[in-house]
C-alpha positions in Angstrom: 0.0 0.0 0.0 2.9 2.3 0.7 4.2 1.7 -2.8 0.8 2.4 -4.2 0.6 5.7 -2.3 4.0 6.8 -3.7 3.0 5.8 -7.3 -0.3 7.5 -7.0 0.4 10.8 -5.5 3.7 11.3 -7.2 2.1 10.7 -10.6 0.9 14.3 -10.8 4.0 15.6 -12.5 3.4 16.7 -16.0 0.0 17.7 -17.4 -2.4 19.9 -19.0 -4.7 23.7 -21.8 -7.4 23.7 -24.9 -10.8 23.5 -26.5 -14.4 23.9 -25.6 -17.7 22.1 -26.1 -21.3 23.1 -25.8 -23.0 22.0 -22.6 -26.2 20.1 -22.1 -27.7 20.7 -18.6 -29.9 18.4 -16.6 -33.0 19.6 -14.7 -32.5 22.1 -11.9 -32.5 21.1 -8.3 -32.0 23.2 -5.2 -29.1 22.9 -2.7 -30.0 22.9 1.0 -29.7 26.7 1.0 -32.9 27.8 -0.9 -31.1 30.8 -2.5 -28.5 28.5 -4.1 -29.2 26.6 -7.4 -27.3 23.5 -8.2 -27.3 21.0 -11.1 -25.3 18.5 -12.9 -24.0 19.6 -16.3 -23.3 17.2 -19.2 -20.6 18.4 -21.5 -17.8 16.9 -23.5 -14.2 17.2 -24.8 -14.0 15.7 -28.2 -15.5 12.3 -28.0 -15.2 12.2 -24.2 -18.4 12.6 -22.3 -17.9 14.6 -19.1 -20.3 15.4 -16.2 -19.7 18.4 -14.0 -21.6 20.1 -11.2 -22.5 23.8 -11.1 -23.7 25.9 -8.1 -24.6 29.6 -8.1 -26.8 32.1 -6.3 -30.3 32.4 -7.7 -30.8 35.3 -10.0 -29.3 36.7 -13.2 -26.5 38.9 -11.7 -23.1 38.2 -13.3 -20.6 37.0 -10.8 -16.9 35.8 -10.8 -16.6 32.2 -11.8 -14.5 29.5 -10.0 -13.5 26.2 -11.4 -12.9 23.3 -8.9 -10.6 20.4 -9.8 -11.3 17.2 -7.8 -9.0 15.0 -5.8 -7.8 11.7 -7.2 -11.1 10.2 -5.9 -13.0 11.9 -8.7 -16.0 14.1 -8.8 -17.5 13.1 -5.5 -19.7 14.7 -2.9 -16.8 16.5 -1.3 -16.0 18.7 -4.3 -19.7 19.3 -4.9 -19.9 20.6 -1.3 -17.0 23.0 -2.1 -18.9 24.3 -5.1 -22.0 25.0 -3.0 -19.8 26.7 -0.4 -18.4 29.0 -3.1 -21.9 29.7 -4.4 -22.9 30.7 -0.8 -20.1 33.2 -0.9 -21.4 34.7 -4.1 -19.6 32.9 -6.9 -20.6 30.8 -9.9 -18.8 27.5 -9.1 -18.2 24.7 -11.4 -16.8 21.3 -10.3 -15.2 19.9 -13.4 -14.7 16.3 -14.4 -11.2 15.1 -15.4 -12.1 11.4 -15.5 -15.1 11.3 -17.8 -18.8 10.5 -17.0 -18.4 12.0 -13.5 -16.5 8.9 -12.3 -15.5 8.7 -8.7 -14.5 6.0 -6.2 -13.4 5.5 -2.6 -11.0 2.7 -3.4 -7.3 3.7 -3.9 -6.6 1.2 -6.6 -9.5 2.4 -8.7 -8.6 6.0 -8.0 -5.1 5.3 -9.2 -6.4 3.7 -12.4 -8.6 6.8 -13.1 -5.8 9.2 -12.4 -3.3 7.2 -14.5 -5.6 7.2 -17.4 -6.2 11.0 -17.1 -2.4 11.6 -17.0 -1.6 9.3 -19.8 -2.5 11.8 -22.5 -1.4 15.4 -21.6 -3.1 17.0 -24.5 -6.4 15.3 -23.7 -6.1 16.4 -20.1 -5.6 20.0 -21.3 -8.7 19.7 -23.4 -10.8 18.4 -20.6 -9.8 21.3 -18.3 -10.3 23.9 -21.0 -13.7 22.5 -21.9 -14.9 23.2 -18.4 -13.2 26.6 -18.3 -14.9 27.7 -21.5 -18.2 26.3 -20.4 -18.1 28.4 -17.1 -16.9 31.5 -19.0 -19.8 31.3 -21.4 -22.5 30.8 -18.7 -24.7 33.9 -18.7 -24.3 34.2 -14.9 -20.5 34.3 -15.1 -18.4 37.4 -15.6 -15.9 35.9 -18.1 -13.3 38.6 -17.2 -13.2 37.3 -13.6 -12.2 33.6 -13.4 -10.3 31.5 -10.9 -9.5 27.9 -10.5 -8.9 25.9 -7.3 -7.9 22.2 -6.9 -7.4 19.6 -4.3 -4.6 16.9 -4.3 -4.6 15.7 -8.0 -6.7 18.8 -8.8 -4.2 21.0 -7.1 -1.5 19.7 -9.4 -3.9 20.2 -12.3 -4.6 23.9 -11.7 -0.9 24.6 -11.1 -0.1 23.1 -14.5 -2.6 25.4 -16.1 -0.6 28.3 -14.6 2.6 26.7 -16.0 0.9 26.5 -19.4 0.2 30.2 -19.3 -3.6 30.2 -18.9 -3.9 33.9 -18.3 -7.7 33.8 -18.5 -7.5 32.6 -14.9 -6.9 35.5 -12.5 -6.3 33.3 -9.5 -5.1 29.7 -9.2 -5.1 28.0 -5.8 -3.8 24.5 -4.9 -4.7 22.7 -1.7 -2.4 19.9 -0.7 -1.5 19.4 -4.3 1.6 17.9 -5.8 4.1 20.7 -6.6 6.5 18.8 -8.9 6.6 19.2 -12.6 8.5 18.1 -15.7 7.6 21.4 -17.4 8.7 24.3 -15.2 7.0 27.6 -15.7 8.6 29.9 -18.2 9.5 33.5 -17.1 6.4 35.6 -17.3 4.2 32.8 -18.5 1.4 33.4 -16.0 0.4 36.9 -14.8 -2.3 36.0 -12.2 -2.0 35.1 -8.5 -1.0 31.7 -7.3 -1.9 30.5 -3.8 -0.6 27.2 -2.4 -2.0 25.8 0.8 0.5 23.1 1.9 0.4 20.7 4.8 3.8 20.9 6.5 3.5 17.2 7.5 2.5 16.0 4.1 4.8 13.1 3.2 3.8 13.2 -0.5 5.1 16.7 -0.9 8.5 16.7 1.0 10.5 19.8 1.8 12.8 19.4 -1.2 9.7 19.5 -3.5 8.4 22.6 -1.9 11.8 24.2 -2.1 12.0 23.4 -5.8 8.6 24.8 -6.4 9.5 28.1 -4.8 12.7 28.3 -6.9 10.6 27.6 -10.0 8.2 30.4 -9.2 10.9 32.8 -8.3 12.7 32.1 -11.6 9.5 32.7 -13.5 8.8 35.9 -11.7 5.4 34.6 -10.6 3.1 36.3 -8.1 2.7 33.4 -5.7 2.1 32.7 -2.0 2.8 29.5 -0.2 1.3 29.0 3.3 2.5 26.0 5.3 0.2 24.6 8.0 2.1 23.1 10.8 1.2 19.4 11.5 -1.2 19.2 8.6 -1.0 16.0 6.5 -2.2 15.2 3.0 -5.9 16.0 2.3 -6.1 18.2 5.3 -9.1 20.1 4.0 -11.3 17.0 3.5 -13.4 16.0 6.6 -13.5 12.4 5.3 -9.7 12.2 4.9 -8.9 10.6 8.3 -11.4 7.8 7.8 -10.2 7.3 4.2 -6.6 7.1 5.4 -7.4 4.6 8.0 -9.4 2.5 5.5 -6.7 2.6 2.8 -3.5 2.7 4.8 -2.6 6.1 3.4 -1.2 8.9 5.5 -4.3 11.2 5.1 -5.9 13.3 7.8 -8.3 16.1 8.2 -7.1 19.2 10.1 -10.0 21.5 11.0 -7.9 24.5 11.8 -5.8 24.3 8.6 -9.0 23.8 6.6 -10.5 26.9 8.2 -7.4 29.1 7.8 -6.7 28.0 4.2 -10.4 28.6 3.2 -10.3 32.0 4.8 -7.2 33.0 2.8 -8.9 31.7 -0.4 -11.9 33.8 0.4 -9.8 36.9 0.8 -8.0 36.3 -2.5 -11.3 35.6 -4.3 -12.7 38.8 -2.9 -10.1 40.7 -4.8 -11.7 39.6 -8.1 
């Protein structure tokens, strides 16, 4: 299992920017908060059927849009809850699908297979992310001039690679306990937006040398970035289900309520600048 963990989490090295597809939306349902609208969204990237999840405040007012890239588990309830949380703060939030058909699992071996397949074709991964980005930008409730992307674990690596690929349509990119390594370092001046990295200081999957290399990469690129290290926080520290998942799978995962609270507060501050 330790070997599986190393293979799985260290696989997020080189990825992802770039095509859009027209969305087909399923019937509207309401989130627990009556003022928030949620629904699944069927869309595609080439021949790949994708299924995302959108949440937004009721009404027709244009608002900043936020993309959310899921953990290696896939598009599960956790990432949907984050979308609703962002909608409650006034954003149009879209939880995108990097695996196809909204696939998700709670089994490490299956999660590894999903992630490996997604990473096996860098260009296709770029297309899947960009399809979601274009969909969100074209939503009539979204201000296309104010877009951000956040990601967790595998999703954190995903959004950081969009910065490395120079996706300057995104004003803010935030990674939570994401892998920071890359085979394609950011070129100088490639990304002009803000980068926020919320890192668990006790995360064995992102050791100190990887963090140091990331900072050197960002400095060399002249990036506007901010790294916050949360003492004692392990991998997946923002996910309330992480501790149980870690115990079940034998992986060093753990929820840290204080690190979760503090990192979300910082994200909210940065998003408010949009």
